[in-house]
GUFI-528692 format. One record per residue (C-alpha): residue in one letter; x, y, z. Coordinates in pm, 1 decimal, m for minus. Layout:
BEGIN
{rest: A; x: X; y: Y; z: Z} .
...
***
This chain:
BEGIN
{rest: M; x: 5780.0; y: m4297.6; z: m1559.6} .
{rest: G; x: 5503.1; y: m4465.9; z: m1359.9} .
{rest: E; x: 5253.9; y: m4200.1; z: m1468.8} .
{rest: F; x: 5351.1; y: m4254.4; z: m1833.9} .
{rest: V; x: 5299.2; y: m4630.3; z: m1803.6} .
{rest: F; x: 4964.3; y: m4576.2; z: m1633.8} .
{rest: R; x: 4838.9; y: m4337.9; z: m1902.2} .
{rest: S; x: 4962.2; y: m4563.0; z: m2181.1} .
{rest: G; x: 4794.0; y: m4863.0; z: m2023.6} .
{rest: W; x: 4468.7; y: m4668.8; z: m1986.4} .
{rest: R; x: 4472.3; y: m4570.1; z: m2353.0} .
{rest: I; x: 4527.2; y: m4931.4; z: m2455.7} .
{rest: F; x: 4240.9; y: m5040.4; z: m2231.0} .
{rest: L; x: 4002.9; y: m4785.5; z: m2385.6} .
{rest: T; x: 4104.2; y: m4888.8; z: m2735.5} .
{rest: L; x: 4044.1; y: m5256.5; z: m2659.6} .
{rest: L; x: 3712.8; y: m5175.8; z: m2495.1} .
{rest: G; x: 3602.4; y: m4982.8; z: m2802.8} .
{rest: S; x: 3699.6; y: m5272.0; z: m3027.9} .
{rest: L; x: 3487.8; y: m5513.7; z: m2825.1} .
{rest: F; x: 3168.9; y: m5315.3; z: m2871.7} .
{rest: L; x: 3229.1; y: m5146.4; z: m3205.7} .
{rest: T; x: 3491.7; y: m5230.5; z: m3466.2} .
{rest: S; x: 3866.8; y: m5246.3; z: m3490.9} .
{rest: N; x: 3897.9; y: m5040.6; z: m3810.6} .
{rest: P; x: 4047.1; y: m4695.1; z: m3734.6} .
{rest: L; x: 3883.1; y: m4384.2; z: m3874.7} .
{rest: E; x: 3970.3; y: m4016.5; z: m3855.8} .
{rest: A; x: 3705.2; y: m3761.1; z: m3767.5} .
{rest: A; x: 3524.3; y: m3593.9; z: m4056.3} .
{rest: C; x: 3463.8; y: m3263.4; z: m3876.2} .
{rest: R; x: 3758.9; y: m3188.0; z: m3652.6} .
{rest: E; x: 4093.9; y: m3318.3; z: m3538.8} .
{rest: L; x: 4049.7; y: m3564.0; z: m3256.2} .
{rest: D; x: 4226.3; y: m3348.4; z: m2996.0} .
{rest: V; x: 4002.3; y: m3050.8; z: m3077.6} .
{rest: A; x: 3674.6; y: m3237.5; z: m3112.7} .
{rest: R; x: 3688.8; y: m3448.5; z: m2802.7} .
{rest: G; x: 3834.5; y: m3461.1; z: m2458.7} .
{rest: F; x: 3855.8; y: m3839.8; z: m2485.3} .
{rest: M; x: 3940.1; y: m4110.6; z: m2736.3} .
{rest: R; x: 3683.2; y: m4167.2; z: m3005.8} .
{rest: P; x: 3587.0; y: m4530.4; z: m3066.7} .
{rest: A; x: 3669.8; y: m4640.2; z: m3419.9} .
{rest: Y; x: 3399.4; y: m4696.1; z: m3679.7} .
{rest: A; x: 3401.2; y: m4819.8; z: m4036.2} .
{rest: A; x: 3368.7; y: m4543.9; z: m4295.3} .
{rest: E; x: 3019.7; y: m4427.7; z: m4384.1} .
{rest: L; x: 3007.8; y: m4282.8; z: m4734.0} .
{rest: D; x: 2641.7; y: m4187.7; z: m4758.8} .
{rest: A; x: 2365.9; y: m4005.8; z: m4573.6} .
{rest: T; x: 2003.0; y: m3932.6; z: m4651.3} .
{rest: I; x: 1860.6; y: m3599.4; z: m4536.8} .
{rest: Q; x: 1483.4; y: m3556.7; z: m4522.2} .
{rest: Y; x: 1326.4; y: m3217.0; z: m4453.1} .
{rest: F; x: 996.3; y: m3195.6; z: m4264.7} .
{rest: G; x: 981.0; y: m2813.7; z: m4253.8} .
{rest: H; x: 1107.5; y: m2535.1; z: m4027.6} .
{rest: N; x: 1423.3; y: m2672.2; z: m3853.1} .
{rest: F; x: 1299.5; y: m3031.2; z: m3852.6} .
{rest: F; x: 1510.9; y: m3287.2; z: m4041.8} .
{rest: Q; x: 1585.2; y: m3655.7; z: m4031.5} .
{rest: I; x: 1942.5; y: m3762.7; z: m4104.4} .
{rest: T; x: 1993.3; y: m4130.8; z: m4181.2} .
{rest: T; x: 2345.0; y: m4270.8; z: m4201.4} .
{rest: G; x: 2461.3; y: m4544.6; z: m4435.0} .
{rest: R; x: 2436.9; y: m4785.9; z: m4142.8} .
{rest: G; x: 2076.8; y: m4691.0; z: m4075.3} .
{rest: T; x: 2117.6; y: m4466.0; z: m3772.6} .
{rest: K; x: 1834.2; y: m4213.6; z: m3769.5} .
{rest: I; x: 1863.3; y: m3869.7; z: m3611.6} .
{rest: I; x: 1585.5; y: m3611.2; z: m3600.5} .
{rest: T; x: 1658.3; y: m3246.1; z: m3530.9} .
{rest: D; x: 1436.9; y: m2982.0; z: m3366.6} .
{rest: P; x: 1109.5; y: m3179.3; z: m3397.2} .
{rest: L; x: 820.0; y: m2952.8; z: m3491.3} .
{rest: A; x: 481.0; y: m2953.6; z: m3317.2} .
{rest: P; x: 175.8; y: m3023.1; z: m3539.0} .
{rest: G; x: 17.3; y: m2734.7; z: m3726.2} .
{rest: M; x: 279.5; y: m2585.7; z: m3954.4} .
{rest: Y; x: 352.7; y: m2891.0; z: m4174.6} .
{rest: P; x: 224.4; y: m3249.1; z: m4180.7} .
{rest: T; x: 367.3; y: m3443.5; z: m3888.3} .
{rest: P; x: 572.4; y: m3742.5; z: m4003.6} .
{rest: S; x: 583.6; y: m4086.5; z: m3845.5} .
{rest: V; x: 942.1; y: m4127.4; z: m3723.7} .
{rest: T; x: 1124.6; y: m4375.3; z: m3501.5} .
{rest: P; x: 1471.8; y: m4225.6; z: m3462.3} .
{rest: H; x: 1763.9; y: m4345.1; z: m3255.5} .
{rest: V; x: 1847.4; y: m3986.4; z: m3153.9} .
{rest: V; x: 1659.9; y: m3656.1; z: m3115.2} .
{rest: T; x: 1847.2; y: m3325.0; z: m3089.6} .
{rest: V; x: 1684.2; y: m3007.7; z: m2954.8} .
{rest: G; x: 1847.7; y: m2670.4; z: m3012.5} .
{rest: R; x: 1572.9; y: m2449.1; z: m2872.8} .
{rest: E; x: 1316.1; y: m2504.1; z: m2597.7} .
{rest: H; x: 1007.3; y: m2404.1; z: m2793.8} .
{rest: P; x: 727.3; y: m2621.4; z: m2942.0} .
{rest: N; x: 855.6; y: m2543.2; z: m3291.7} .
{rest: H; x: 1181.7; y: m2715.0; z: m3194.0} .
{rest: N; x: 1131.0; y: m2948.6; z: m2897.8} .
{rest: F; x: 821.3; y: m3159.4; z: m2969.8} .
{rest: V; x: 998.8; y: m3484.8; z: m2886.7} .
{rest: A; x: 667.7; y: m3661.4; z: m2816.3} .
{rest: L; x: 624.9; y: m3728.2; z: m3189.9} .
{rest: A; x: 927.6; y: m3961.1; z: m3190.8} .
{rest: G; x: 835.4; y: m4327.6; z: m3176.8} .
{rest: G; x: 1044.2; y: m4591.3; z: m3004.1} .
{rest: N; x: 1280.4; y: m4497.6; z: m2724.9} .
{rest: P; x: 1532.1; y: m4252.6; z: m2874.2} .
{rest: V; x: 1814.4; y: m4077.9; z: m2694.3} .
{rest: V; x: 1714.9; y: m3711.4; z: m2650.5} .
{rest: L; x: 2002.9; y: m3462.8; z: m2660.0} .
{rest: R; x: 1916.0; y: m3111.5; z: m2547.1} .
{rest: G; x: 2148.5; y: m2824.8; z: m2624.0} .
{rest: L; x: 2002.0; y: m2622.5; z: m2335.8} .
{rest: I; x: 1910.6; y: m2689.2; z: m1974.4} .
{rest: H; x: 1703.3; y: m2509.3; z: m1710.7} .
{rest: S; x: 1419.1; y: m2445.5; z: m1958.4} .
{rest: G; x: 1658.8; y: m2289.3; z: m2205.9} .
{rest: A; x: 1841.0; y: m2060.8; z: m1963.3} .
{rest: D; x: 2181.0; y: m2229.5; z: m1985.6} .
{rest: W; x: 2386.7; y: m2423.1; z: m2237.0} .
{rest: N; x: 2423.6; y: m2798.0; z: m2205.0} .
{rest: R; x: 2744.7; y: m2952.9; z: m2336.3} .
{rest: V; x: 2670.9; y: m3250.0; z: m2560.9} .
{rest: S; x: 2965.4; y: m3459.5; z: m2679.6} .
{rest: M; x: 2904.8; y: m3828.6; z: m2733.6} .
{rest: N; x: 2905.0; y: m4126.0; z: m2967.2} .
{rest: I; x: 2575.7; y: m4289.4; z: m3056.2} .
{rest: R; x: 2604.7; y: m4591.1; z: m3283.0} .
{rest: D; x: 2810.9; y: m4476.9; z: m3586.2} .
{rest: V; x: 2774.4; y: m4101.0; z: m3524.0} .
{rest: F; x: 2967.4; y: m3862.3; z: m3301.4} .
{rest: I; x: 2739.7; y: m3574.3; z: m3195.3} .
{rest: Y; x: 2842.9; y: m3251.4; z: m3026.9} .
{rest: S; x: 2675.2; y: m2919.6; z: m2954.9} .
{rest: I; x: 2794.8; y: m2565.2; z: m3019.5} .
{rest: P; x: 2668.7; y: m2278.3; z: m2798.0} .
{rest: I; x: 2512.9; y: m2002.0; z: m3009.6} .
{rest: Y; x: 2275.2; y: m1709.7; z: m2968.2} .
{rest: Q; x: 1931.0; y: m1668.6; z: m3122.6} .
{rest: N; x: 1691.3; y: m1374.1; z: m3132.9} .
{rest: G; x: 1416.7; y: m1353.9; z: m2874.7} .
{rest: V; x: 1062.4; y: m1226.7; z: m2924.7} .
{rest: D; x: 1153.8; y: m887.1; z: m2780.1} .
{rest: G; x: 1460.5; y: m852.1; z: m3003.5} .
{rest: G; x: 1707.5; y: m951.8; z: m2734.4} .
{rest: S; x: 1943.9; y: m1247.1; z: m2751.5} .
{rest: L; x: 1870.5; y: m1591.3; z: m2611.6} .
{rest: K; x: 2099.2; y: m1887.4; z: m2569.7} .
{rest: G; x: 2063.3; y: m2160.9; z: m2828.9} .
{rest: A; x: 2251.6; y: m2460.5; z: m2962.4} .
{rest: A; x: 2378.3; y: m2586.5; z: m3294.4} .
{rest: F; x: 2460.1; y: m2955.1; z: m3339.1} .
{rest: V; x: 2735.1; y: m3119.6; z: m3540.0} .
{rest: F; x: 2703.3; y: m3476.0; z: m3668.0} .
{rest: D; x: 3027.6; y: m3652.3; z: m3753.1} .
{rest: L; x: 2941.7; y: m3954.4; z: m3966.9} .
{rest: G; x: 3301.4; y: m4058.9; z: m4016.7} .
{rest: T; x: 3338.8; y: m3923.1; z: m4367.3} .
{rest: L; x: 3057.4; y: m3667.0; z: m4382.2} .
{rest: C; x: 3030.9; y: m3371.2; z: m4147.0} .
{rest: I; x: 2683.3; y: m3218.8; z: m4109.4} .
{rest: V; x: 2603.5; y: m2912.7; z: m3898.6} .
{rest: H; x: 2253.0; y: m2807.5; z: m3797.6} .
{rest: L; x: 2291.3; y: m2439.2; z: m3709.9} .
{rest: G; x: 1974.4; y: m2419.4; z: m3500.7} .
{rest: D; x: 1833.0; y: m2068.5; z: m3471.6} .
{rest: L; x: 2171.1; y: m1900.9; z: m3519.3} .
{rest: S; x: 2128.7; y: m1522.3; z: m3539.3} .
{rest: H; x: 2486.7; y: m1396.2; z: m3582.4} .
{rest: L; x: 2818.8; y: m1444.1; z: m3753.1} .
{rest: L; x: 3031.8; y: m1717.3; z: m3603.3} .
{rest: T; x: 3327.9; y: m1635.7; z: m3385.7} .
{rest: P; x: 3670.9; y: m1786.6; z: m3465.5} .
{rest: E; x: 3627.5; y: m2018.1; z: m3167.9} .
{rest: Q; x: 3288.4; y: m2139.9; z: m3291.4} .
{rest: I; x: 3430.0; y: m2200.6; z: m3638.7} .
{rest: K; x: 3710.7; y: m2404.5; z: m3484.6} .
{rest: Q; x: 3464.1; y: m2598.9; z: m3270.3} .
{rest: I; x: 3240.5; y: m2680.3; z: m3567.3} .
{rest: G; x: 3525.3; y: m2783.5; z: m3793.8} .
{rest: K; x: 3531.0; y: m2875.8; z: m4161.4} .
{rest: V; x: 3170.2; y: m2885.4; z: m4280.9} .
{rest: D; x: 3030.9; y: m3080.2; z: m4574.9} .
{rest: I; x: 2662.6; y: m2994.5; z: m4527.2} .
{rest: A; x: 2519.5; y: m2694.3; z: m4340.2} .
{rest: L; x: 2150.9; y: m2679.3; z: m4246.4} .
{rest: T; x: 2113.1; y: m2303.3; z: m4234.9} .
{rest: P; x: 1838.0; y: m2076.0; z: m4091.7} .
{rest: I; x: 1759.8; y: m1767.3; z: m4297.8} .
{rest: D; x: 1437.2; y: m1601.8; z: m4175.3} .
{rest: G; x: 1585.8; y: m1281.1; z: m4029.3} .
{rest: R; x: 1349.2; y: m1257.2; z: m3733.5} .
{rest: F; x: 1438.5; y: m1521.3; z: m3477.1} .
{rest: T; x: 1742.8; y: m1625.9; z: m3679.7} .
{rest: M; x: 1995.5; y: m1452.0; z: m3901.2} .
{rest: A; x: 1880.1; y: m1279.6; z: m4219.3} .
{rest: P; x: 1975.2; y: m1415.3; z: m4563.4} .
{rest: D; x: 2271.7; y: m1178.4; z: m4604.1} .
{rest: V; x: 2420.5; y: m1280.0; z: m4269.5} .
{rest: A; x: 2352.6; y: m1645.4; z: m4351.5} .
{rest: Q; x: 2553.1; y: m1599.0; z: m4670.4} .
{rest: Q; x: 2845.2; y: m1465.0; z: m4468.5} .
{rest: V; x: 2824.2; y: m1769.4; z: m4240.7} .
{rest: L; x: 2851.1; y: m1990.4; z: m4548.4} .
{rest: H; x: 3167.6; y: m1804.9; z: m4644.1} .
{rest: Q; x: 3296.4; y: m1869.7; z: m4292.2} .
{rest: L; x: 3220.5; y: m2243.2; z: m4293.7} .
{rest: K; x: 3263.4; y: m2316.7; z: m4666.6} .
{rest: P; x: 3029.4; y: m2618.7; z: m4677.0} .
{rest: K; x: 2988.1; y: m2811.5; z: m5000.7} .
{rest: I; x: 2609.7; y: m2811.0; z: m4961.7} .
{rest: A; x: 2385.8; y: m2564.8; z: m4776.9} .
{rest: I; x: 2018.6; y: m2640.3; z: m4715.3} .
{rest: P; x: 1807.2; y: m2339.3; z: m4607.1} .
{rest: M; x: 1558.0; y: m2377.6; z: m4322.5} .
{rest: H; x: 1338.7; y: m2166.3; z: m4094.7} .
{rest: Y; x: 1182.4; y: m1960.0; z: m4374.2} .
{rest: R; x: 821.7; y: m2088.9; z: m4371.3} .
{rest: D; x: 783.9; y: m2119.8; z: m4750.0} .
{rest: N; x: 891.7; y: m1758.9; z: m4804.1} .
{rest: L; x: 1082.4; y: m1823.1; z: m5126.0} .
{rest: S; x: 1191.9; y: m1460.1; z: m5154.0} .
{rest: L; x: 1416.4; y: m1529.9; z: m4853.3} .
{rest: V; x: 1553.6; y: m1835.4; z: m5033.2} .
{rest: R; x: 1626.8; y: m1634.9; z: m5347.6} .
{rest: E; x: 1804.1; y: m1365.7; z: m5145.1} .
{rest: F; x: 2006.0; y: m1628.3; z: m4960.1} .
{rest: S; x: 2099.8; y: m1803.6; z: m5286.3} .
{rest: K; x: 2239.3; y: m1497.9; z: m5468.5} .
{rest: G; x: 2586.5; y: m1567.0; z: m5600.2} .
{rest: F; x: 2562.6; y: m1941.7; z: m5540.0} .
{rest: K; x: 2458.9; y: m2224.6; z: m5766.0} .
{rest: V; x: 2112.5; y: m2328.5; z: m5648.9} .
{rest: R; x: 1922.3; y: m2652.7; z: m5703.1} .
{rest: Y; x: 1551.5; y: m2680.1; z: m5627.0} .
{rest: V; x: 1481.2; y: m3040.6; z: m5532.6} .
{rest: N; x: 1132.0; y: m3158.1; z: m5622.7} .
{rest: G; x: 1082.9; y: m3339.5; z: m5295.3} .
{rest: D; x: 1185.9; y: m3344.1; z: m4930.8} .
{rest: T; x: 1482.0; y: m3582.9; z: m4950.7} .
{rest: L; x: 1846.6; y: m3554.5; z: m5054.3} .
{rest: T; x: 2092.0; y: m3845.0; z: m5066.7} .
{rest: V; x: 2458.1; y: m3747.5; z: m5048.5} .
{rest: S; x: 2798.0; y: m3913.0; z: m5048.1} .
{rest: K; x: 3141.6; y: m3772.9; z: m4986.0} .
{rest: S; x: 3264.1; y: m3866.7; z: m5332.5} .
{rest: S; x: 2983.4; y: m3679.4; z: m5511.1} .
{rest: L; x: 2990.2; y: m3352.3; z: m5316.2} .
{rest: P; x: 3027.0; y: m3037.5; z: m5529.1} .
{rest: S; x: 3366.0; y: m2870.0; z: m5539.2} .
{rest: S; x: 3231.4; y: m2541.2; z: m5398.2} .
{rest: T; x: 2923.8; y: m2438.0; z: m5202.2} .
{rest: E; x: 2587.2; y: m2507.9; z: m5366.8} .
{rest: I; x: 2241.0; y: m2436.6; z: m5226.6} .
{rest: F; x: 1995.1; y: m2726.2; z: m5226.1} .
{rest: V; x: 1635.6; y: m2624.4; z: m5154.9} .
{rest: L; x: 1422.9; y: m2912.8; z: m5027.4} .
{rest: K; x: 1044.6; y: m2909.4; z: m5042.6} .
{rest: P; x: 877.1; y: m3055.6; z: m4732.1} .
{rest: R; x: 535.9; y: m3214.6; z: m4754.3} .
{rest: G; x: 268.2; y: m2946.5; z: m4734.2} .
{rest: A; x: 494.2; y: m2670.2; z: m4867.4} .
{rest: R; x: 379.2; y: m2453.1; z: m5153.9} .
{rest: D; x: 515.3; y: m2510.7; z: m5501.5} .
{rest: Y; x: 826.4; y: m2331.9; z: m5620.9} .
{rest: E; x: 756.6; y: m2018.6; z: m5819.0} .
***
């Protein structure tokens, strides 16, 4: 009985603490059930209906929530595409390589979340709230230069109503446990190059596993033949620009491919 009272009192304390610093409006997770997604209580946030996704090339995106929280993913070193001027609140890194971990380009003083530790040798568990976003990492494997497998990380961004997954340099089909960990996906940022990541046909199978409403291809270096192969059987929209604004209420009923054009990319054929 005493243990029950203690645990109940602790839960009430955490709830009150969250309300002091955040908001008192309850909200369910967009990606996963609370007991699966977290080992602790999630502070409550008001619903966010919109997000803006900007593509800078390779695996490098900026996600901006309706409340203005800015997250950049796998920041890309100069040379492949024009380097943007960004001042994010959060930086996520799924691979320890200059094409993915050039955090020096981020202005301000962002929180840097690395999916790997020990120079990429081991996974690092990320599971935390930052402003209006809950962010967690998923251990994956990616292809190495010699054809072997390396550890990598995908990141999931729970915006309250929208669930966005950045699949990193994923090179394989997802396991049932990974699918459960990721949860119900609205938008999947999906690698398709077939060398360091999965090939377009495997990427298609991953879409069937996750069933996102929107999939945005990445890691294809302007090779539009890879995009066309990846898009077979899906409705595809070529966006004449690098930015997509989305809301939960306007998501398509089934998976559609949205191809964004980063600055410096070649024109669609």
